[in-house]
PyMOL Python script that loads the backbone (N, CA, C, O; Angstrom):
from pymol import cmd

cmd.read_pdbstr("""\
ATOM      1  N   UNK A   1       5.681  34.026  23.040  1.00  0.00           N
ATOM      2  CA  UNK A   1       5.914  34.997  22.014  1.00  0.00           C
ATOM      3  C   UNK A   1       4.960  34.714  20.863  1.00  0.00           C
ATOM      4  O   UNK A   1       4.787  33.565  20.457  1.00  0.00           O
ATOM      5  N   UNK A   2       4.350  35.756  20.346  1.00  0.00           N
ATOM      6  CA  UNK A   2       3.372  35.562  19.263  1.00  0.00           C
ATOM      7  C   UNK A   2       3.962  35.969  17.924  1.00  0.00           C
ATOM      8  O   UNK A   2       4.633  36.992  17.790  1.00  0.00           O
ATOM      9  N   UNK A   3       3.680  35.111  16.924  1.00  0.00           N
ATOM     10  CA  UNK A   3       4.028  35.380  15.535  1.00  0.00           C
ATOM     11  C   UNK A   3       2.802  35.052  14.689  1.00  0.00           C
ATOM     12  O   UNK A   3       1.809  34.536  15.204  1.00  0.00           O
ATOM     13  N   UNK A   4       2.868  35.344  13.419  1.00  0.00           N
ATOM     14  CA  UNK A   4       1.804  34.967  12.491  1.00  0.00           C
ATOM     15  C   UNK A   4       2.399  34.021  11.456  1.00  0.00           C
ATOM     16  O   UNK A   4       3.410  34.331  10.824  1.00  0.00           O
ATOM     17  N   UNK A   5       1.759  32.862  11.290  1.00  0.00           N
ATOM     18  CA  UNK A   5       2.236  31.875  10.320  1.00  0.00           C
ATOM     19  C   UNK A   5       1.119  31.635   9.315  1.00  0.00           C
ATOM     20  O   UNK A   5       0.040  31.163   9.674  1.00  0.00           O
ATOM     21  N   UNK A   6       1.383  31.961   8.057  1.00  0.00           N
ATOM     22  CA  UNK A   6       0.392  31.823   6.983  1.00  0.00           C
ATOM     23  C   UNK A   6      -0.949  32.444   7.382  1.00  0.00           C
ATOM     24  O   UNK A   6      -2.012  31.866   7.156  1.00  0.00           O
ATOM     25  N   UNK A   7      -0.870  33.638   7.982  1.00  0.00           N
ATOM     26  CA  UNK A   7      -2.061  34.406   8.320  1.00  0.00           C
ATOM     27  C   UNK A   7      -2.732  34.045   9.633  1.00  0.00           C
ATOM     28  O   UNK A   7      -3.743  34.650   9.990  1.00  0.00           O
ATOM     29  N   UNK A   8      -2.192  33.067  10.366  1.00  0.00           N
ATOM     30  CA  UNK A   8      -2.805  32.648  11.627  1.00  0.00           C
ATOM     31  C   UNK A   8      -1.853  32.920  12.787  1.00  0.00           C
ATOM     32  O   UNK A   8      -0.657  32.646  12.690  1.00  0.00           O
ATOM     33  N   UNK A   9      -2.388  33.464  13.893  1.00  0.00           N
ATOM     34  CA  UNK A   9      -1.527  33.716  15.056  1.00  0.00           C
ATOM     35  C   UNK A   9      -1.060  32.401  15.683  1.00  0.00           C
ATOM     36  O   UNK A   9      -1.822  31.440  15.790  1.00  0.00           O
ATOM     37  N   UNK A  10       0.202  32.384  16.092  1.00  0.00           N
ATOM     38  CA  UNK A  10       0.803  31.208  16.738  1.00  0.00           C
ATOM     39  C   UNK A  10       1.666  31.678  17.903  1.00  0.00           C
ATOM     40  O   UNK A  10       2.194  32.791  17.898  1.00  0.00           O
ATOM     41  N   UNK A  11       1.797  30.819  18.887  1.00  0.00           N
ATOM     42  CA  UNK A  11       2.687  31.069  20.010  1.00  0.00           C
ATOM     43  C   UNK A  11       3.905  30.158  19.871  1.00  0.00           C
ATOM     44  O   UNK A  11       3.767  28.966  19.597  1.00  0.00           O
ATOM     45  N   UNK A  12       5.090  30.721  20.060  1.00  0.00           N
ATOM     46  CA  UNK A  12       6.300  29.909  20.084  1.00  0.00           C
ATOM     47  C   UNK A  12       7.097  30.281  21.341  1.00  0.00           C
ATOM     48  O   UNK A  12       6.895  31.344  21.929  1.00  0.00           O
ATOM     49  N   UNK A  13       7.988  29.398  21.728  1.00  0.00           N
ATOM     50  CA  UNK A  13       8.761  29.576  22.960  1.00  0.00           C
ATOM     51  C   UNK A  13      10.015  30.401  22.723  1.00  0.00           C
ATOM     52  O   UNK A  13      11.127  29.881  22.821  1.00  0.00           O
ATOM     53  N   UNK A  14       9.853  31.646  22.421  1.00  0.00           N
ATOM     54  CA  UNK A  14      10.999  32.526  22.248  1.00  0.00           C
ATOM     55  C   UNK A  14      11.569  32.522  20.845  1.00  0.00           C
ATOM     56  O   UNK A  14      11.168  31.741  19.982  1.00  0.00           O
ATOM     57  N   UNK A  15      12.511  33.413  20.648  1.00  0.00           N
ATOM     58  CA  UNK A  15      13.187  33.575  19.363  1.00  0.00           C
ATOM     59  C   UNK A  15      13.914  32.287  19.002  1.00  0.00           C
ATOM     60  O   UNK A  15      14.495  31.635  19.869  1.00  0.00           O
ATOM     61  N   UNK A  16      13.884  31.918  17.721  1.00  0.00           N
ATOM     62  CA  UNK A  16      14.575  30.694  17.313  1.00  0.00           C
ATOM     63  C   UNK A  16      15.075  30.791  15.881  1.00  0.00           C
ATOM     64  O   UNK A  16      14.515  31.529  15.070  1.00  0.00           O
ATOM     65  N   UNK A  17      16.141  30.035  15.568  1.00  0.00           N
ATOM     66  CA  UNK A  17      16.630  30.004  14.187  1.00  0.00           C
ATOM     67  C   UNK A  17      15.561  29.421  13.262  1.00  0.00           C
ATOM     68  O   UNK A  17      14.784  28.556  13.667  1.00  0.00           O
ATOM     69  N   UNK A  18      15.530  29.892  12.040  1.00  0.00           N
ATOM     70  CA  UNK A  18      14.539  29.425  11.074  1.00  0.00           C
ATOM     71  C   UNK A  18      14.546  27.907  10.916  1.00  0.00           C
ATOM     72  O   UNK A  18      13.468  27.313  10.891  1.00  0.00           O
ATOM     73  N   UNK A  19      15.711  27.238  10.805  1.00  0.00           N
ATOM     74  CA  UNK A  19      15.674  25.768  10.676  1.00  0.00           C
ATOM     75  C   UNK A  19      14.995  25.082  11.873  1.00  0.00           C
ATOM     76  O   UNK A  19      14.278  24.098  11.688  1.00  0.00           O
ATOM     77  N   UNK A  20      15.210  25.580  13.079  1.00  0.00           N
ATOM     78  CA  UNK A  20      14.569  25.004  14.269  1.00  0.00           C
ATOM     79  C   UNK A  20      13.061  25.242  14.231  1.00  0.00           C
ATOM     80  O   UNK A  20      12.279  24.375  14.624  1.00  0.00           O
ATOM     81  N   UNK A  21      12.661  26.409  13.762  1.00  0.00           N
ATOM     82  CA  UNK A  21      11.230  26.715  13.618  1.00  0.00           C
ATOM     83  C   UNK A  21      10.574  25.740  12.658  1.00  0.00           C
ATOM     84  O   UNK A  21       9.522  25.179  12.964  1.00  0.00           O
ATOM     85  N   UNK A  22      11.189  25.532  11.497  1.00  0.00           N
ATOM     86  CA  UNK A  22      10.626  24.609  10.505  1.00  0.00           C
ATOM     87  C   UNK A  22      10.571  23.189  11.064  1.00  0.00           C
ATOM     88  O   UNK A  22       9.584  22.480  10.870  1.00  0.00           O
ATOM     89  N   UNK A  23      11.624  22.778  11.753  1.00  0.00           N
ATOM     90  CA  UNK A  23      11.652  21.433  12.339  1.00  0.00           C
ATOM     91  C   UNK A  23      10.546  21.273  13.380  1.00  0.00           C
ATOM     92  O   UNK A  23       9.918  20.217  13.452  1.00  0.00           O
ATOM     93  N   UNK A  24      10.301  22.302  14.185  1.00  0.00           N
ATOM     94  CA  UNK A  24       9.258  22.241  15.216  1.00  0.00           C
ATOM     95  C   UNK A  24       7.880  22.006  14.609  1.00  0.00           C
ATOM     96  O   UNK A  24       7.011  21.415  15.250  1.00  0.00           O
ATOM     97  N   UNK A  25       7.676  22.465  13.381  1.00  0.00           N
ATOM     98  CA  UNK A  25       6.400  22.270  12.690  1.00  0.00           C
ATOM     99  C   UNK A  25       6.428  21.068  11.749  1.00  0.00           C
ATOM    100  O   UNK A  25       5.462  20.832  11.024  1.00  0.00           O
ATOM    101  N   UNK A  26       7.520  20.309  11.750  1.00  0.00           N
ATOM    102  CA  UNK A  26       7.618  19.127  10.897  1.00  0.00           C
ATOM    103  C   UNK A  26       7.718  19.455   9.423  1.00  0.00           C
ATOM    104  O   UNK A  26       7.236  18.701   8.578  1.00  0.00           O
ATOM    105  N   UNK A  27       8.347  20.584   9.111  1.00  0.00           N
ATOM    106  CA  UNK A  27       8.442  21.050   7.725  1.00  0.00           C
ATOM    107  C   UNK A  27       9.845  20.775   7.187  1.00  0.00           C
ATOM    108  O   UNK A  27      10.841  21.165   7.796  1.00  0.00           O
ATOM    109  N   UNK A  28       9.910  20.101   6.042  1.00  0.00           N
ATOM    110  CA  UNK A  28      11.179  19.837   5.382  1.00  0.00           C
ATOM    111  C   UNK A  28      11.609  21.111   4.651  1.00  0.00           C
ATOM    112  O   UNK A  28      10.929  21.525   3.712  1.00  0.00           O
ATOM    113  N   UNK A  29      12.711  21.744   5.048  1.00  0.00           N
ATOM    114  CA  UNK A  29      13.108  23.008   4.426  1.00  0.00           C
ATOM    115  C   UNK A  29      13.422  22.900   2.935  1.00  0.00           C
ATOM    116  O   UNK A  29      13.393  23.907   2.227  1.00  0.00           O
ATOM    117  N   UNK A  30      13.719  21.704   2.453  1.00  0.00           N
ATOM    118  CA  UNK A  30      14.010  21.536   1.027  1.00  0.00           C
ATOM    119  C   UNK A  30      12.751  21.619   0.172  1.00  0.00           C
ATOM    120  O   UNK A  30      12.837  21.814  -1.041  1.00  0.00           O
ATOM    121  N   UNK A  31      11.572  21.472   0.799  1.00  0.00           N
ATOM    122  CA  UNK A  31      10.322  21.413   0.039  1.00  0.00           C
ATOM    123  C   UNK A  31       9.468  22.666   0.162  1.00  0.00           C
ATOM    124  O   UNK A  31       8.316  22.675  -0.272  1.00  0.00           O
ATOM    125  N   UNK A  32      10.022  23.729   0.750  1.00  0.00           N
ATOM    126  CA  UNK A  32       9.229  24.938   0.963  1.00  0.00           C
ATOM    127  C   UNK A  32      10.019  26.183   0.568  1.00  0.00           C
ATOM    128  O   UNK A  32      11.241  26.155   0.423  1.00  0.00           O
ATOM    129  N   UNK A  33       9.278  27.269   0.402  1.00  0.00           N
ATOM    130  CA  UNK A  33       9.848  28.611   0.301  1.00  0.00           C
ATOM    131  C   UNK A  33       9.341  29.366   1.520  1.00  0.00           C
ATOM    132  O   UNK A  33       8.196  29.179   1.933  1.00  0.00           O
ATOM    133  N   UNK A  34      10.183  30.218   2.102  1.00  0.00           N
ATOM    134  CA  UNK A  34       9.813  30.937   3.319  1.00  0.00           C
ATOM    135  C   UNK A  34      10.020  32.432   3.107  1.00  0.00           C
ATOM    136  O   UNK A  34      11.036  32.865   2.563  1.00  0.00           O
ATOM    137  N   UNK A  35       9.032  33.213   3.551  1.00  0.00           N
ATOM    138  CA  UNK A  35       9.160  34.665   3.585  1.00  0.00           C
ATOM    139  C   UNK A  35       8.881  35.115   5.016  1.00  0.00           C
ATOM    140  O   UNK A  35       7.971  34.609   5.672  1.00  0.00           O
ATOM    141  N   UNK A  36       9.663  36.057   5.480  1.00  0.00           N
ATOM    142  CA  UNK A  36       9.450  36.639   6.797  1.00  0.00           C
ATOM    143  C   UNK A  36       9.260  38.133   6.614  1.00  0.00           C
ATOM    144  O   UNK A  36      10.121  38.822   6.066  1.00  0.00           O
ATOM    145  N   UNK A  37       8.125  38.620   7.080  1.00  0.00           N
ATOM    146  CA  UNK A  37       7.771  40.036   6.952  1.00  0.00           C
ATOM    147  C   UNK A  37       7.862  40.511   5.498  1.00  0.00           C
ATOM    148  O   UNK A  37       8.286  41.632   5.217  1.00  0.00           O
ATOM    149  N   UNK A  38       7.454  39.627   4.586  1.00  0.00           N
ATOM    150  CA  UNK A  38       7.395  39.979   3.176  1.00  0.00           C
ATOM    151  C   UNK A  38       8.674  39.762   2.396  1.00  0.00           C
ATOM    152  O   UNK A  38       8.689  39.927   1.177  1.00  0.00           O
ATOM    153  N   UNK A  39       9.758  39.391   3.084  1.00  0.00           N
ATOM    154  CA  UNK A  39      11.037  39.160   2.409  1.00  0.00           C
ATOM    155  C   UNK A  39      11.266  37.664   2.240  1.00  0.00           C
ATOM    156  O   UNK A  39      11.296  36.920   3.220  1.00  0.00           O
ATOM    157  N   UNK A  40      11.429  37.223   0.986  1.00  0.00           N
ATOM    158  CA  UNK A  40      11.726  35.812   0.721  1.00  0.00           C
ATOM    159  C   UNK A  40      13.143  35.537   1.194  1.00  0.00           C
ATOM    160  O   UNK A  40      14.072  36.285   0.890  1.00  0.00           O
ATOM    161  N   UNK A  41      13.294  34.444   1.950  1.00  0.00           N
ATOM    162  CA  UNK A  41      14.592  34.087   2.506  1.00  0.00           C
ATOM    163  C   UNK A  41      15.255  33.040   1.603  1.00  0.00           C
ATOM    164  O   UNK A  41      14.712  31.950   1.428  1.00  0.00           O
ATOM    165  N   UNK A  42      16.416  33.355   1.032  1.00  0.00           N
ATOM    166  CA  UNK A  42      17.127  32.346   0.234  1.00  0.00           C
ATOM    167  C   UNK A  42      17.526  31.161   1.123  1.00  0.00           C
ATOM    168  O   UNK A  42      17.923  31.350   2.273  1.00  0.00           O
ATOM    169  N   UNK A  43      17.421  29.967   0.598  1.00  0.00           N
ATOM    170  CA  UNK A  43      17.722  28.761   1.382  1.00  0.00           C
ATOM    171  C   UNK A  43      19.108  28.804   2.005  1.00  0.00           C
ATOM    172  O   UNK A  43      19.288  28.330   3.127  1.00  0.00           O
ATOM    173  N   UNK A  44      20.088  29.357   1.311  1.00  0.00           N
ATOM    174  CA  UNK A  44      21.437  29.397   1.867  1.00  0.00           C
ATOM    175  C   UNK A  44      21.561  30.332   3.069  1.00  0.00           C
ATOM    176  O   UNK A  44      22.584  30.327   3.752  1.00  0.00           O
ATOM    177  N   UNK A  45      20.523  31.138   3.332  1.00  0.00           N
ATOM    178  CA  UNK A  45      20.533  32.045   4.486  1.00  0.00           C
ATOM    179  C   UNK A  45      19.681  31.543   5.651  1.00  0.00           C
ATOM    180  O   UNK A  45      19.646  32.179   6.704  1.00  0.00           O
ATOM    181  N   UNK A  46      18.997  30.413   5.478  1.00  0.00           N
ATOM    182  CA  UNK A  46      18.112  29.907   6.534  1.00  0.00           C
ATOM    183  C   UNK A  46      18.809  29.842   7.891  1.00  0.00           C
ATOM    184  O   UNK A  46      18.230  30.259   8.893  1.00  0.00           O
ATOM    185  N   UNK A  47      20.034  29.330   7.946  1.00  0.00           N
ATOM    186  CA  UNK A  47      20.733  29.125   9.218  1.00  0.00           C
ATOM    187  C   UNK A  47      21.020  30.432   9.950  1.00  0.00           C
ATOM    188  O   UNK A  47      21.157  30.432  11.173  1.00  0.00           O
ATOM    189  N   UNK A  48      21.114  31.539   9.228  1.00  0.00           N
ATOM    190  CA  UNK A  48      21.437  32.819   9.867  1.00  0.00           C
ATOM    191  C   UNK A  48      20.207  33.667  10.190  1.00  0.00           C
ATOM    192  O   UNK A  48      20.338  34.748  10.763  1.00  0.00           O
ATOM    193  N   UNK A  49      19.011  33.188   9.828  1.00  0.00           N
ATOM    194  CA  UNK A  49      17.777  33.949  10.054  1.00  0.00           C
ATOM    195  C   UNK A  49      17.087  33.444  11.314  1.00  0.00           C
ATOM    196  O   UNK A  49      17.016  32.239  11.555  1.00  0.00           O
ATOM    197  N   UNK A  50      16.576  34.380  12.119  1.00  0.00           N
ATOM    198  CA  UNK A  50      15.862  34.020  13.340  1.00  0.00           C
ATOM    199  C   UNK A  50      14.413  34.486  13.241  1.00  0.00           C
ATOM    200  O   UNK A  50      14.126  35.554  12.701  1.00  0.00           O
ATOM    201  N   UNK A  51      13.508  33.672  13.769  1.00  0.00           N
ATOM    202  CA  UNK A  51      12.091  34.036  13.861  1.00  0.00           C
ATOM    203  C   UNK A  51      11.923  34.738  15.203  1.00  0.00           C
ATOM    204  O   UNK A  51      12.294  34.201  16.247  1.00  0.00           O
ATOM    205  N   UNK A  52      11.357  35.952  15.163  1.00  0.00           N
ATOM    206  CA  UNK A  52      11.247  36.791  16.363  1.00  0.00           C
ATOM    207  C   UNK A  52       9.794  37.182  16.623  1.00  0.00           C
ATOM    208  O   UNK A  52       8.933  37.048  15.754  1.00  0.00           O
ATOM    209  N   UNK A  53       9.545  37.662  17.824  1.00  0.00           N
ATOM    210  CA  UNK A  53       8.210  38.121  18.214  1.00  0.00           C
ATOM    211  C   UNK A  53       7.688  39.122  17.192  1.00  0.00           C
ATOM    212  O   UNK A  53       8.412  40.022  16.766  1.00  0.00           O
ATOM    213  N   UNK A  54       6.433  38.959  16.805  1.00  0.00           N
ATOM    214  CA  UNK A  54       5.784  39.872  15.881  1.00  0.00           C
ATOM    215  C   UNK A  54       6.016  39.578  14.415  1.00  0.00           C
ATOM    216  O   UNK A  54       5.401  40.213  13.559  1.00  0.00           O
ATOM    217  N   UNK A  55       6.892  38.625  14.100  1.00  0.00           N
ATOM    218  CA  UNK A  55       7.165  38.306  12.700  1.00  0.00           C
ATOM    219  C   UNK A  55       5.941  37.698  12.019  1.00  0.00           C
ATOM    220  O   UNK A  55       5.150  36.986  12.638  1.00  0.00           O
ATOM    221  N   UNK A  56       5.808  37.997  10.738  1.00  0.00           N
ATOM    222  CA  UNK A  56       4.803  37.357   9.886  1.00  0.00           C
ATOM    223  C   UNK A  56       5.565  36.401   8.972  1.00  0.00           C
ATOM    224  O   UNK A  56       6.327  36.824   8.103  1.00  0.00           O
ATOM    225  N   UNK A  57       5.342  35.101   9.187  1.00  0.00           N
ATOM    226  CA  UNK A  57       6.058  34.060   8.448  1.00  0.00           C
ATOM    227  C   UNK A  57       5.097  33.420   7.457  1.00  0.00           C
ATOM    228  O   UNK A  57       3.992  33.014   7.819  1.00  0.00           O
ATOM    229  N   UNK A  58       5.525  33.335   6.212  1.00  0.00           N
ATOM    230  CA  UNK A  58       4.745  32.648   5.180  1.00  0.00           C
ATOM    231  C   UNK A  58       5.553  31.449   4.710  1.00  0.00           C
ATOM    232  O   UNK A  58       6.702  31.589   4.292  1.00  0.00           O
ATOM    233  N   UNK A  59       4.951  30.277   4.782  1.00  0.00           N
ATOM    234  CA  UNK A  59       5.608  29.054   4.336  1.00  0.00           C
ATOM    235  C   UNK A  59       4.786  28.493   3.184  1.00  0.00           C
ATOM    236  O   UNK A  59       3.602  28.196   3.342  1.00  0.00           O
ATOM    237  N   UNK A  60       5.419  28.350   2.025  1.00  0.00           N
ATOM    238  CA  UNK A  60       4.738  27.875   0.832  1.00  0.00           C
ATOM    239  C   UNK A  60       5.347  26.546   0.428  1.00  0.00           C
ATOM    240  O   UNK A  60       6.549  26.450   0.182  1.00  0.00           O
ATOM    241  N   UNK A  61       4.508  25.524   0.360  1.00  0.00           N
ATOM    242  CA  UNK A  61       4.971  24.193  -0.045  1.00  0.00           C
ATOM    243  C   UNK A  61       4.937  24.073  -1.556  1.00  0.00           C
ATOM    244  O   UNK A  61       4.033  24.581  -2.218  1.00  0.00           O
ATOM    245  N   UNK A  62       5.938  23.392  -2.086  1.00  0.00           N
ATOM    246  CA  UNK A  62       5.991  23.142  -3.517  1.00  0.00           C
ATOM    247  C   UNK A  62       5.040  21.996  -3.834  1.00  0.00           C
ATOM    248  O   UNK A  62       5.038  20.973  -3.150  1.00  0.00           O
ATOM    249  N   UNK A  63       4.235  22.173  -4.870  1.00  0.00           N
ATOM    250  CA  UNK A  63       3.256  21.164  -5.262  1.00  0.00           C
ATOM    251  C   UNK A  63       3.483  20.818  -6.722  1.00  0.00           C
ATOM    252  O   UNK A  63       3.536  21.697  -7.582  1.00  0.00           O
ATOM    253  N   UNK A  64       3.614  19.538  -6.989  1.00  0.00           N
ATOM    254  CA  UNK A  64       3.796  19.095  -8.369  1.00  0.00           C
ATOM    255  C   UNK A  64       2.469  18.991  -9.087  1.00  0.00           C
ATOM    256  O   UNK A  64       1.411  18.954  -8.459  1.00  0.00           O
ATOM    257  N   UNK A  65       2.528  18.945 -10.359  1.00  0.00           N
ATOM    258  CA  UNK A  65       1.310  18.802 -11.149  1.00  0.00           C
ATOM    259  C   UNK A  65       1.479  19.497 -12.483  1.00  0.00           C
ATOM    260  O   UNK A  65       2.551  20.006 -12.811  1.00  0.00           O
ATOM    261  N   UNK A  66       0.426  19.507 -13.224  1.00  0.00           N
ATOM    262  CA  UNK A  66       0.499  20.178 -14.519  1.00  0.00           C
ATOM    263  C   UNK A  66      -0.857  20.246 -15.177  1.00  0.00           C
ATOM    264  O   UNK A  66      -1.846  19.727 -14.659  1.00  0.00           O
ATOM    265  N   UNK A  67      -0.888  20.878 -16.301  1.00  0.00           N
ATOM    266  CA  UNK A  67      -2.126  21.032 -17.044  1.00  0.00           C
ATOM    267  C   UNK A  67      -2.424  19.751 -17.827  1.00  0.00           C
ATOM    268  O   UNK A  67      -1.517  19.006 -18.199  1.00  0.00           O
ATOM    269  N   UNK A  68      -3.666  19.523 -18.058  1.00  0.00           N
ATOM    270  CA  UNK A  68      -4.076  18.357 -18.853  1.00  0.00           C
ATOM    271  C   UNK A  68      -4.300  18.751 -20.276  1.00  0.00           C
ATOM    272  O   UNK A  68      -4.651  17.908 -21.102  1.00  0.00           O
TER     273      UNK A  68
END
""", "prot")
cmd.dss("prot")
cmd.show_as("cartoon", "prot")
cmd.util.cbc("prot")
cmd.orient("prot")
């Protein structure tokens, strides 16, 4: 099944819950924001969301820092 992750095509083994998808890529869900097909997914809804064929998934990592 093909999806798009951060603008790049990827193959995954069928539909899967969002937490399993993040785990498969070694991503800590507490440190990222996720949007699927342009909709930001609230963290409390991660367990009920599934990644499906054709989805466009954007994963944004939180980065610390500041101005000098």
